[in-house]
C-alpha positions as CSV (number, residue, x, y, z in Angstrom):
1,M,-2.5,-7.5,-27.4
2,K,-2.5,-10.4,-30.0
3,R,0.4,-11.6,-28.5
4,L,-0.6,-11.1,-24.7
5,A,-3.3,-13.4,-26.1
6,E,-1.6,-15.6,-27.3
7,G,1.2,-16.3,-24.9
8,T,-1.6,-17.4,-22.5
9,I,-2.9,-19.9,-25.0
10,V,0.7,-21.1,-24.8
11,F,1.0,-21.1,-21.2
12,K,-2.2,-23.0,-20.5
13,D,-1.0,-25.9,-23.6
14,K,2.5,-26.4,-23.4
15,V,3.4,-25.0,-19.6
16,F,0.8,-25.7,-17.5
17,E,-0.7,-28.9,-18.9
18,P,2.4,-30.5,-18.8
19,N,3.1,-29.8,-15.1
20,K,0.0,-29.9,-13.7
21,N,1.6,-31.8,-10.4
22,F,3.2,-28.7,-9.7
23,F,0.7,-26.0,-10.9
24,Q,-3.1,-27.9,-9.0
25,P,-1.3,-27.7,-5.7
26,L,-1.0,-24.2,-6.2
27,S,-4.8,-23.8,-6.9
28,Q,-5.4,-25.0,-3.2
29,Q,-3.0,-23.2,-1.1
30,Q,0.0,-20.9,-1.1
31,H,3.1,-20.7,0.7
32,P,5.1,-18.0,-0.5
33,V,8.8,-17.0,0.9
34,A,8.8,-13.9,1.2
35,L,6.4,-10.8,0.6
36,M,7.7,-8.2,-1.5
37,F,7.1,-4.3,-2.2
38,T,8.7,-3.3,-5.3
39,C,7.3,-0.4,-8.1
40,C,5.0,-0.9,-10.9
41,D,7.2,-0.1,-13.1
42,S,6.8,-2.5,-16.5
43,R,10.3,-3.1,-16.5
44,V,10.6,-4.5,-13.2
45,E,9.6,-8.0,-12.9
46,P,10.8,-9.5,-10.0
47,T,9.7,-13.6,-10.9
48,I,12.0,-13.0,-13.4
49,I,15.0,-11.1,-11.6
50,T,14.6,-13.6,-8.7
51,Q,14.3,-16.9,-11.2
52,S,11.3,-17.7,-8.6
53,P,8.7,-19.9,-9.9
54,P,4.6,-19.1,-9.2
55,G,4.0,-19.1,-5.5
56,T,7.2,-18.0,-4.5
57,L,6.7,-14.3,-4.1
58,F,3.6,-12.6,-2.2
59,M,3.8,-9.3,-4.2
60,V,2.7,-5.7,-3.7
61,K,3.4,-3.4,-6.6
62,N,2.9,0.7,-6.4
63,P,4.8,3.5,-8.2
64,G,7.8,4.0,-6.4
65,N,7.5,1.0,-4.1
66,L,5.9,2.7,-1.2
67,V,5.1,1.7,2.5
68,P,2.3,3.9,4.0
69,K,2.9,4.3,7.5
70,Y,1.0,2.7,9.7
71,Q,-1.9,4.9,11.0
72,V,-4.7,3.7,13.7
73,G,-8.0,3.3,11.2
74,V,-6.5,4.5,7.8
75,K,-6.4,1.5,5.5
76,S,-4.7,0.6,2.1
77,S,-4.1,-2.1,0.3
78,E,-0.3,-2.2,1.7
79,A,-1.5,-2.5,5.2
80,A,-3.7,-5.4,3.7
81,A,-1.2,-7.0,2.3
82,I,1.0,-6.9,5.1
83,E,-1.4,-8.1,7.7
84,F,-2.5,-11.0,5.1
85,A,0.7,-12.1,4.6
86,L,1.9,-11.9,8.0
87,T,-1.2,-13.6,9.8
88,M,-2.6,-15.8,6.9
89,L,0.5,-16.8,5.3
90,N,3.0,-16.4,8.0
91,V,6.1,-15.0,5.6
92,H,9.3,-14.6,7.2
93,H,10.9,-12.2,5.3
94,I,9.7,-9.0,3.6
95,I,11.8,-6.9,0.8
96,V,11.6,-3.4,-0.3
97,C,13.2,-3.2,-3.7
98,G,13.7,-0.2,-5.8
99,H,15.1,0.4,-8.9
100,T,17.3,2.9,-11.3
101,D,15.5,5.4,-13.4
102,C,12.0,5.0,-11.4
103,A,9.8,7.9,-12.3
104,A,7.9,8.2,-9.3
105,L,10.7,9.1,-7.3
106,K,11.9,11.6,-10.5
107,A,8.4,12.7,-9.4
108,L,8.8,13.2,-5.7
109,L,11.8,15.3,-6.7
110,N,10.2,17.8,-8.7
111,L,6.9,17.2,-6.6
112,D,5.9,21.2,-6.6
113,G,5.7,20.3,-10.8
114,L,2.4,18.4,-10.3
115,S,-1.4,19.5,-9.3
116,R,-2.2,19.1,-6.0
117,E,-5.2,17.5,-7.2
118,S,-3.0,14.7,-9.5
119,S,-3.6,11.2,-8.2
120,I,0.3,10.9,-8.1
121,Y,0.8,14.0,-6.2
122,Q,-1.5,12.5,-3.4
123,W,0.1,9.0,-3.5
124,L,3.9,10.6,-3.4
125,A,2.9,13.5,-1.2
126,P,2.9,11.7,2.1
127,H,6.7,10.5,1.8
128,T,8.5,13.7,1.3
129,D,10.4,12.7,4.1
130,V,12.4,11.1,2.6
131,L,13.9,14.3,0.7
132,E,15.5,15.7,3.7
133,A,18.3,13.7,3.5
134,L,19.0,14.9,0.4
135,E,19.5,18.9,0.9
136,D,22.8,18.8,0.1
137,Q,22.8,16.6,-3.2
138,R,19.6,17.7,-4.7
139,D,21.7,19.3,-7.6
140,T,23.9,16.4,-8.0
141,D,24.2,14.3,-10.6
142,D,23.9,11.1,-8.2
143,C,20.7,12.7,-6.5
144,L,18.4,10.0,-8.0
145,N,20.3,7.1,-7.1
146,E,20.9,8.5,-3.3
147,L,17.1,9.4,-3.1
148,I,16.2,5.6,-4.7
149,R,18.6,4.0,-1.9
150,R,17.6,6.0,1.2
151,N,13.5,5.2,-0.2
152,V,14.1,1.7,0.3
153,I,15.7,2.4,3.5
154,Q,12.6,4.5,4.8
155,Q,9.9,2.2,3.4
156,L,11.7,0.0,5.7
157,Q,11.8,2.2,8.4
158,N,7.7,2.5,7.8
159,L,7.9,-1.0,8.0
160,T,8.6,-1.0,11.3
161,T,5.7,0.9,12.5
162,Y,3.2,-1.9,11.8
163,P,2.7,-3.8,15.2
164,A,2.5,-7.0,13.4
165,V,5.8,-6.3,12.1
166,A,7.6,-4.5,15.5
167,Q,6.3,-7.9,17.3
168,R,7.4,-10.5,15.1
169,L,11.0,-8.4,14.7
170,A,11.0,-8.3,18.3
171,K,11.2,-11.8,18.8
172,G,13.4,-12.4,15.3
173,A,10.8,-14.2,13.5
174,L,10.8,-11.8,10.7
175,H,13.6,-10.3,8.8
176,L,13.7,-7.0,7.0
177,Y,15.4,-6.3,3.8
178,G,17.0,-3.5,1.2
179,W,17.2,-4.1,-2.0
180,K,18.2,-2.0,-5.8
181,Y,17.8,-3.7,-8.8
182,R,19.7,-1.8,-11.8
183,L,18.1,-2.1,-14.7
184,E,20.9,-1.3,-17.1
185,T,23.3,-4.6,-16.0
186,G,20.7,-6.6,-14.4
187,E,22.5,-6.5,-11.1
188,T,20.6,-6.5,-7.7
189,M,21.9,-4.6,-4.7
190,L,21.3,-5.1,-0.9
191,I,20.9,-1.9,0.4
192,D,22.7,-1.4,3.6
193,P,20.2,-0.1,6.1
194,F,22.5,1.9,8.4
195,S,25.4,3.2,5.7
196,C,22.5,3.3,3.0
197,K,25.7,2.0,0.8
198,P,24.6,-1.0,-1.9
199,E,26.4,-4.0,-1.8
200,P,26.2,-7.0,-4.1
201,L,23.6,-9.7,-3.2
202,S,26.5,-12.1,-4.4
203,A,28.7,-11.1,-1.4
204,V,26.2,-11.7,1.1
205,I,24.5,-14.8,-0.2
206,A,26.5,-17.2,1.6
207,H,24.8,-15.8,4.7
208,L,21.3,-16.0,3.9
209,E,18.5,-18.3,5.3
210,E,18.2,-21.3,2.3
211,E,14.5,-21.5,2.1
212,A,12.9,-24.8,0.4
213,R,11.8,-24.4,-3.3
214,P,9.3,-25.5,-5.4
215,K,10.4,-28.2,-8.0
216,M,10.1,-26.6,-11.3
217,T,12.3,-23.2,-11.7
218,L,10.9,-20.5,-13.7
219,A,13.9,-21.1,-16.0
220,E,12.5,-24.5,-16.8
221,M,9.0,-22.8,-17.3
222,Q,11.0,-20.1,-19.4
223,R,12.6,-22.9,-21.7
224,Q,8.8,-24.4,-22.1
225,V,7.8,-21.5,-23.1
226,S,11.0,-20.3,-25.3
227,E,10.2,-23.5,-27.5
228,A,6.4,-23.6,-27.7
229,Q,4.7,-22.0,-30.6
230,A,2.0,-19.6,-30.4
231,P,-1.2,-19.9,-32.9
232,D,0.1,-18.5,-36.5
233,D,4.0,-19.7,-35.9
234,I,4.6,-16.7,-33.7
235,S,6.9,-17.6,-30.4
236,I,6.4,-16.2,-27.5
């Protein structure tokens, strides 16, 4: 905790203060490029993976990067985030990003081993439909990776059950993307929604829309932090 607290001091003094022209407009409004659903796994940091500064991503993190299907009268933080991103922030891109070694999906594969009263069981149980496509692969070494990919596609399909999403897709005003981040290599893959096969983002990047980016990059921010010294000469 001491290191985390010291980091906040370094950030304010060595990053925020010298870059007020960047940060102060963000205190008044935000214009994120995309809504991203990703796992709450501590190893998955979307701003670092995408090298994006604050204000770029509107994020929802939960175990397994899940998107509950739309149900009339049923409220969830995920549904609220979708509504806010589309109607208040006018976001045109939604990304669902899974990752290797996902503990939530490991638990989904072994759901019977959890107590039905467990909050983890209750969170995962409505999403067992993604397991149906794995019946022939449950005993293979690649079962988890196949589930991770299929889970990304399933959550994209779940997104389309939201009227606001479906309406914007029909008008061509919204685009959905499935990604998989590989913890062991640092590479992010695009998951084909039809074949469920991974493809390096580098192979399709030329076809993606160019977005206006903030003047300050995450790399520049990280450089400033690395050059700064925390109290007691502890580098952050």
